[in-house]
C-alpha positions in Angstrom: -44.3 33.8 93.1 -42.3 30.8 91.9 -42.6 27.4 93.5 -39.7 26.5 95.8 -38.8 22.9 96.2 -37.6 22.0 99.7 -35.6 18.8 100.2 -33.9 17.5 103.3 -30.8 15.6 102.4 -27.3 14.6 103.6 -25.7 15.6 100.4 -25.9 18.6 98.0 -26.4 18.3 94.3 -25.5 21.3 92.2 -25.9 21.8 88.5 -23.6 23.9 86.4 -24.4 27.6 87.1 -26.2 27.0 90.4 -25.8 29.5 93.3 -26.3 29.0 97.0 -26.4 31.1 100.1 -25.5 29.6 103.4 -27.4 31.2 106.3 -26.0 30.9 109.8 -28.1 30.1 112.9 -28.1 33.8 113.8 -29.5 34.7 110.4 -26.4 36.2 109.0 -24.9 35.2 105.6 -22.3 32.5 106.1 -21.1 31.8 102.6 -22.2 32.6 99.0 -21.4 29.7 96.6 -21.2 30.7 93.0 -19.7 29.4 89.8 -16.7 31.2 88.2 -17.6 34.8 87.5 -17.6 35.3 83.7 -19.6 37.4 81.3 -22.3 34.8 80.9 -22.7 34.5 84.7 -22.9 38.2 85.1 -25.6 38.5 82.5 -27.7 35.6 83.9 -31.0 36.0 85.6 -29.8 33.7 88.4 -26.9 36.1 89.2 -29.3 39.1 89.4 -31.7 37.1 91.6 -28.8 36.1 93.9 -27.8 39.8 94.3 -31.4 40.7 95.2 -31.6 37.8 97.7 -28.3 38.9 99.3 -29.6 42.5 99.7 -32.9 41.3 101.3 -30.9 39.1 103.8 -28.3 41.7 104.5 -29.1 45.3 103.3 -26.0 46.7 101.4 -24.7 43.2 100.6 -25.5 43.5 96.9 -23.3 46.6 96.6 -20.4 45.0 98.6 -20.7 41.8 96.6 -20.4 43.8 93.3 -17.4 45.8 94.6 -15.7 42.6 95.8 -16.1 40.9 92.3 -14.9 44.1 90.5 -11.8 44.1 92.8 -11.1 40.4 92.0 -11.5 41.0 88.3 -9.3 44.1 88.5 -11.9 46.5 87.1 -15.5 47.0 86.5 -17.4 43.9 85.3 -21.0 45.1 85.9 
């Protein structure tokens, strides 16, 4: 398993291409923060990992996320 760095901070620092999942106090997914969805993002390992994490946190979220992004792009992008 990969090492996970934990940092407590008052500010967030994102690099280009980073993704984040905001988890509410009750354990539900609050927000998913992602860069613009383009072909390079869709083909990235980070995007695929994000989909897997979403599905672990909320079963079925991966499929709903894909359908939402296809709707926003006006057609299949996966």
